C-alpha positions in Angstrom: -2.0 11.5 -5.1 -4.3 9.8 -2.6 -6.4 6.8 -2.0 -9.2 8.6 -3.9 -7.2 8.2 -7.1 -6.9 4.4 -7.3 -5.2 4.3 -10.7 -2.3 6.6 -9.6 0.8 5.1 -8.2 1.6 7.6 -5.4 5.4 6.8 -5.4 7.7 4.0 -6.3 11.4 3.1 -6.1 13.6 0.1 -6.7 15.4 -1.3 -3.7 17.6 -4.0 -5.1 15.3 -6.7 -6.4 12.4 -5.3 -4.5 9.9 -2.8 -5.9 8.7 -0.4 -3.2 5.5 1.5 -3.7 3.8 4.0 -1.4 0.2 4.8 -0.7 -0.7 8.1 1.0 -3.9 8.0 3.0 -5.1 11.4 4.5 -8.6 10.3 5.3 -9.9 10.0 8.9 -11.5 6.9 10.3 -14.1 8.8 12.3 -16.8 8.6 9.7 -17.4 6.2 6.7 -15.1 3.4 7.7 -16.7 1.2 5.0 -16.0 3.8 2.3 -12.5 4.3 3.5 -11.8 0.6 3.2 -13.3 0.6 -0.3 -10.9 3.3 -1.3 -8.0 1.4 0.1 -9.1 -1.8 -1.6 -9.4 -0.1 -5.0 -5.9 1.4 -4.5 -4.4 -2.0 -3.5 -6.1 -3.7 -6.5 -4.6 -1.1 -8.8 -1.2 -1.7 -7.4 -1.5 -5.5 -7.8 -2.6 -5.0 -11.4 0.4 -2.7 -11.9 2.7 -5.5 -10.5 1.0 -8.2 -12.6 1.3 -6.2 -15.8 4.9 -5.2 -15.0 3.9 -1.6 -15.3 7.2 -0.5 -13.8 9.1 -1.4 -17.0 8.3 2.0 -18.4 10.4 3.5 -15.6 12.9 0.8 -14.7 13.3 -1.0 -18.0 14.3 -4.7 -17.8 14.8 -4.9 -14.1 13.1 -8.0 -12.7 11.7 -7.6 -9.2 11.4 -10.7 -7.0 9.4 -9.1 -4.2 7.2 -6.1 -3.7 6.5 -3.8 -0.8 3.5 -1.5 -0.5 4.1 1.1 2.2 0.9 2.8 3.5 1.5 6.1 5.1 -1.6 7.2 7.1 -2.2 10.7 8.3 -4.3 9.3 11.2 -4.0 6.0 13.0 -5.8 3.2 11.1 -8.9 1.5 12.3 -8.7 -2.2 13.3 -10.9 -2.9 10.2 -7.9 -2.1 8.0 -5.9 -4.9 9.7 -8.8 -7.3 9.2 -8.9 -6.4 5.5 -5.2 -7.0 5.1 -5.5 -10.3 6.9 -8.3 -11.4 4.6 -6.1 -11.1 1.5 -3.0 -12.6 3.0 -2.8 -15.6 0.8 -3.2 -13.6 -2.4 -0.4 -11.3 -1.3 1.9 -14.1 -0.3 1.4 -15.8 -3.7 2.7 -12.6 -5.3 5.5 -11.9 -2.9 3.9 -8.7 -1.8 4.4 -7.3 1.7 2.4 -4.5 3.2 3.9 -2.2 5.8 2.1 0.7 7.3 2.7 3.6 9.6 1.3 6.9 10.8 3.1 9.8 9.3 0.9 12.7 10.4 0.8 12.2 14.2 4.0 13.4 15.9 3.6 10.8 18.7 3.6 8.0 16.1 5.9 9.5 13.5 8.4 6.9 12.3 6.6 4.1 14.0 6.4 1.2 11.5 3.9 -1.6 11.7 4.3 -4.4 9.3 2.3 -7.4 8.2 4.1 -10.2 6.4 
């Protein structure tokens, strides 16, 4: 599971009426920032298609979710271009009640530090 597998939902769980899905990103930002963003964009688009098609019904049955959270867990701190990308799709996400939260999980100094965008 990684951002290089866009059609794979890395992890998901129900939290009341919210569907929480995770994206695990192990790539660095030192080289190929544009390609990195394309991988993330494809992954997010696949998750949005999954939400729109109610793909969770196979696992959760008739539960109806009212909101959605995509948690991105980075191995390395993200580049500012990632935040610009998220900001550029803000209206689309708001329409669908999708919130993106992100954190660094591979850096001991930033472990358990959450950043969120709503």
